C-alpha positions, 0 to 999 in steps of 0.5 A, spaced: 516 543 698 525 540 698 529 546 699 537 545 697 542 551 697 548 551 693 554 554 695 559 555 689 566 555 690 570 561 692 574 564 687 580 568 691 586 571 686 592 568 685 588 561 687 586 556 682 578 555 681 577 548 683 570 548 680 568 545 686 561 545 690 558 544 696 550 542 697 546 543 703 540 540 706 535 542 710 541 545 714 546 540 713 552 538 708 550 532 704 554 532 698 561 536 699 567 537 693 562 535 687 563 537 680 556 535 679 552 538 685 545 537 681 546 530 681 550 528 686 543 531 690 539 527 687 543 521 688 544 523 696 536 525 697 535 517 694 538 514 699 535 518 704 529 516 701 526 522 698 522 522 692 519 529 688 522 535 685 527 538 689 528 546 688 536 549 689 537 555 690 544 559 690 546 559 697 548 567 697 543 570 694 537 565 696 535 565 688 532 559 685 537 556 680 534 550 678 529 545 680 531 538 679 526 531 680 530 526 683 529 520 681 531 522 674 537 525 676 539 520 680 540 516 674 545 521 670 550 525 671 555 529 666 560 524 662 565 531 660 563 539 659 566 542 652 565 549 649 559 547 646 556 544 653 555 538 657 554 531 655 549 527 660 550 520 660 546 513 664 550 514 671 554 508 673 558 510 678 566 509 679 569 502 679 572 502 686 565 506 689 559 502 692 552 507 692 551 511 696 545 508 702 540 511 707 545 511 713 551 516 709 551 522 711 554 526 706 556 525 698 564 526 697 568 528 690 574 531 692 581 528 692 584 527 699 586 534 703 583 538 697 576 542 699 572 544 695 567 549 699 570 554 703 564 558 704 560 552 707 563 552 715 562 545 715 565 543 709 
């Protein structure tokens, strides 16, 4: 069974909430600063040759949050959030990015200088 831990962004008084998550897998940070951690996790795991399902746990409580089919989720992304919910579309990547490879250690999605998950020590 594959297990990942989702580290939500810290909410601090007087600091704007950034909504950027980090994901830890097998004791290693593999997604940093993501607004779409489930799909980014799936792409990172698929790049490492892993398939099947992964259970994402809340890092603070240890409770399961979601079960992700790696191959299916890797092909999708959240295109927008609205009051009506999330819109999911086929993942195309950004024009200036290359697909992750098995050698990629961490998928980063934060703008330069911005940290996504202050609660994760390696982030």
